[in-house]
N, C-alpha and C positions, 0 to 999 in steps of 0.2 A: 245392762250393758246391752246399748244399741248399737248395731252396727248396718250401716247402710251398703247394699249389695250393688255393685255397678258391673253387671258382665260384659259389658262392649258389645266389641263385632268379632266377627272370624272365631278363633278357638276360644277366646274370652268366654263364652258363654258356657262351653264343656268342662274347662279347666275350674271354673267358679264354681260349678254345681259341683265339681268332686269334693272343694275345698268347704265348701257349706255342709257336706254330707258328713265328713272330717270333724265340723265344729260341732253338729248336730249331734255326735256319737261321743262328747263330753259330757254332756248331760249339763251343762251350764245354763244359768238364767238369760240366753239371749233373744234380744227380739231383733229380729233379722227382716229388712223392708229393702224391696228389690225396685229399680229403675232403670231407663233407658240413658245411655250414655253414647257419644260418638255417632258414627255414620248410621245406624238403628234409630236414635235419637233425631237426627237428623231427617232421616224418612217419615218419621211420624209427626215430629213436631217444625222441622224445617230450621232450626240448630240442635249442633252436639252439644251442649249443656243445655237442656232447657230449665225453666226457673224453679220448676218443681224436684228436679234433680238434685238441684243447687243446694234449694230448701232442706231438701233431706240430707246430704251431705253436711251440712253445717248443723243440723241437729242432732246427728250423731255421734258416736262417740269414738268410732272409726269408720274408714271407708275400706272396703274388702273390692278390689276395682279388678277388671278382667285385662284388656286389651283394645285399643280402639284403633282404627283404620281399615282402609280398603283401597287397592288403585282406581277402584271407580269413584273415586272422591276426589282422585289430585287434579281436577279440572275445575272444582269449585273455587270460589273465591277464599283466600286464605282464611278470614275469619269464620268462615262456616266450614272448614275442614273436620274431620273428625280428631286429630292431633290438638287441637285447638281446647277441646274439653278437659284433657290434662292437664292444660297450661291454667286455663281457668281455675280448675279446683284448687291447683297451687296457689294461684294468686289471692283467691277468695279466702282459703282457709289459712294462709301466712304459712304455707308448709316450707319453710326455708331450709331443712335438714334432710338431706337423702342418705338413709343408710345402705350400701351395699356389699354384703358380707360376698368373699369368694371361697368358698369353702370344699376342699376335695376329698370325699370322702374315700376311703380305702379300697370300697369296693371297688371304684370309679376311675381309678388310678389308669388303668390301661385305656379309657375312655381319650385322654386327654393329647393332644395333636404334640405335646412337650415330651420328654425322656420323664418316666417314670421317678428318677430321683431328684429331676427339679421341682416335680409338684407332690410327691408323697408327703400329706400331713400339711396341706396349705390350707392354712386359715389367714386371711387378709381381711382388713374393711376399709372401705371406700367410702367416705366422708363427701358430697359434694354439695356445696351452695346449692339453691334450685330457686330463688326468687329473684336473683340479679344476673349482672355480667350482662352479655351481649344479646342475651335472648330477650330480653324486658328493657334494655336501657333505652332512650330514646336523647335524640329523634332518630327515624328510620326512614326509609323508602327510597324513591327513585327521583331523580332531576336532570338537568342536564348539567354537566361538569362547564364550571370556571376557572379552572385552575389545573394543572397535576400534566399526565403525560398526553391527554386527548381533550382538550377543552373543547368544547361544542359537541362531545360527544354526550350520549345517555350513560347514568353509571348509578349504581345502587349503594346504599351504604346504611350500616349497623353501628349501634353505640356500644362500646365496651365502658361500665363502669361499675365502681364498690363504692360505697361511703363505708366509714368507718364504722359503725355501728354491725352494719350488716357483715364484715369482716369477722369484729370481733366474738359474735356470738357463735357462728360457726366454729372458729377458733376453739372456743369455752366446749361445746359441743365435741371436736374432736379430743382434747385434751383429758375431759373426763370420759369419754370412752377409753381413750388409751388406756387408764388408770385402772382399767379393770381387766384389761387384756396385758400385753407386755410390756407396758410404759415407753413406747416408744410412737413418735409423729414425724411423717414426713409431708411437707407443705409443698405441695408442686405449684410451680406459678411459670411465668415466664419474664423475670424481673429484666434480664437483659435485652430486651426490645420492647416491652410495654410497661410506659408507666402506671398504668391500672394493675398491674403485678409486682410491681415494685413497691407501690404501694401497699399490695396484699403481704409482700412479703415483711416490710417494716411492722405493720399492726399485729401479723400472726407472732413474731419474735418479741414485741412487748407483752401481747397476752402470755407468752410462753414463761413471763418471769414470775406469773402467779402459779406457776405447777413446777417447782424445781425438783421433784422426783419423777419427770417425763422428760425424757430425753427428744429434743426436737433437731431435725436437719432438714434442710431446703435442696430441691430438686427441680430441675427444668423440664418442661413437661417430655421434652423430645427425648432427652434421657430416661426419663420416668415410663416412657412408653418402650424404650431398649430394655430396660431392668425388668421390666414385668414378666418377659418371655426370656431374659438373659440369668436372671435370679430372685424369683418372685417371693420366696419363703425369708427374705433379706427384709420385707416392708412387714409391718405391725398395722398400722393406722395410716391411710393416705388422706389428707384434706386439700382440696381442690376447689376451684370455681365451678361455676354449671357449665361452660363450653367443655374444657377440659375433662370434667367430672362425667359428662355424658360419654365423651369418648373412651378413657381409661375402667371405665364399670363396664363397659363391654369387653374392651380386649382382658380385661381380669375375667370377666365371666366364662370366656372359653378357656381357659387355663385348667379347669375346671372338667374339661370335656364335654360339657352341652350348657347353653345359656337355659335350656328347659330345667335347669337345677337350680337356679338363684334367685331370691329372693329380694323382697326391696320393703324398706318402711321410708315414707316420706313425714317427716312430724314438724309440729308446730311449736311455737313456746308454751303450751301447756298440754303438751302430747298428745294431742288430737292428731291422730295419722292418717295418711293415706296407704294403702299394703296391696301389693301388685308384683306381679314375676318381673324379672328384668327383659323379658324379652315380647315379642310385637304381637300382633293380633295373626300372623300367619295365613292370610287369607287362601293362600296355595294348598294347604293340607285341612279348611276348616270342612267340619262335616265329616271327616273320613274315620275320626275316633281312635287317632295316633299320635295325637298331641300329649305331651307330658303335663301332668297335673301337680308335679311335686313342688314345682316351684312357688304355684299358687298357694298349697298347703301349707309350705313352709314361709309363706306370706305372713298367711293365718296365725302360724306361731308367735311370729316377730307380733302380730296386731294383739294379740294376747299377752305377749311380753311387756310390750310397748305403753301400750296404751289402755288395757283390760288390767294390768297389775296382779295377773295370772302365770304367774312364773311355772308353777307346777304342771299346768295344762299345756303349756306351749313345749317344756321339757318333754312330756308324753308324745305330743306330734312327732318331738323331732327322735326321739329316741323311735318312736312306729316307723318312720322313715328308714333308718337305718336299719331295722330289723328287716323291712321288706326288701330293700338292697341287698343285704345278707343270704336273702332268699334265692337271690337271684335274677329276681324280675326285673323288668327291663323295658321300656316302651322303646318305639324305633331309634330316636335321637341317643340314645345311651345303650342300645343293645351291641354284642359282640358274641363272640362265638362261647358255646358253653353256657351261655345264659338261656333265661326264657321270655320271650317278648309277649307283651302284653298292650293293650288296650287301653286307653284313657280311661274307662268305666271300670276296668279290672284292676288296675292301677290304686285307683282310688279305693275301691273295693278289699282290695289288700291292705290299705293303708287303717283304713275302719275295722277289719279284723285283729291288725295288731295291735288297737290300742284296745 
């Protein structure tokens, strides 16, 4: 089982190191190879996604990814910014399906900004289409406007677009995931305004006919954003496009108390995947030893489940995380009175010990 380990920038190196320790504690036949990605890769090679890193990722069964980005790179031309590395990996590996579970562990109910009764027992799954939509649509750029409210003025433009096959394949992923859960799918769109998402709604509805055992409802994205903080437990599986999914998944992450607890998986058609925490590189706390490694460790569990066919090992990691939380150990982001504050290293070591 070959794993490409790409720690990236900021706290990425710290949290990935702990996930690697956890994987090594399982005593499974892993072959792990590390490479530079993001800002550190730009510093070393002049590009955030060097050819050698991309080659390694393509040859691996799975990619364990940290985080990329730092404010000091914000002045670079867009193709050279660290964030382009993750977009390049998604495109080159065909990672079209992003799984973002939002689970509220009972020990962390008090860490959420919402009332405990709203989020106790929360377990929802957001499935985000990852390689289409306005992020990749062409044409895009800047020009002088020839029409609109201010002809002759400079303007910028992006293109939102989805093809039928793109919508069909992500819809199938959502319905199949729902069959393993509570058999409910909410498709999130903006069909009342955008032609792209009227088409999305039509195609998802057609695909749903192949899953008569799964209940489907549709919701506008603005209403979905509101319902996520009003009554989040009404959802089971949400499926949506790239832009809306980007926003809603971060909102859902904070329902649980900390984005530092939320793993994610991005899969292609052959279940090769990239696994990363839902949070960013957090350069403001990098090197301080206070970052929460649990999202990355839980991402490694998802990697074992989806790409490496090691369900028992995945469950071992998830159980170990629950045991550590039950012991009252907390990194700074989830610390509260009556619990024990620990460092990044100490949290990783506790999970290894629980294993």
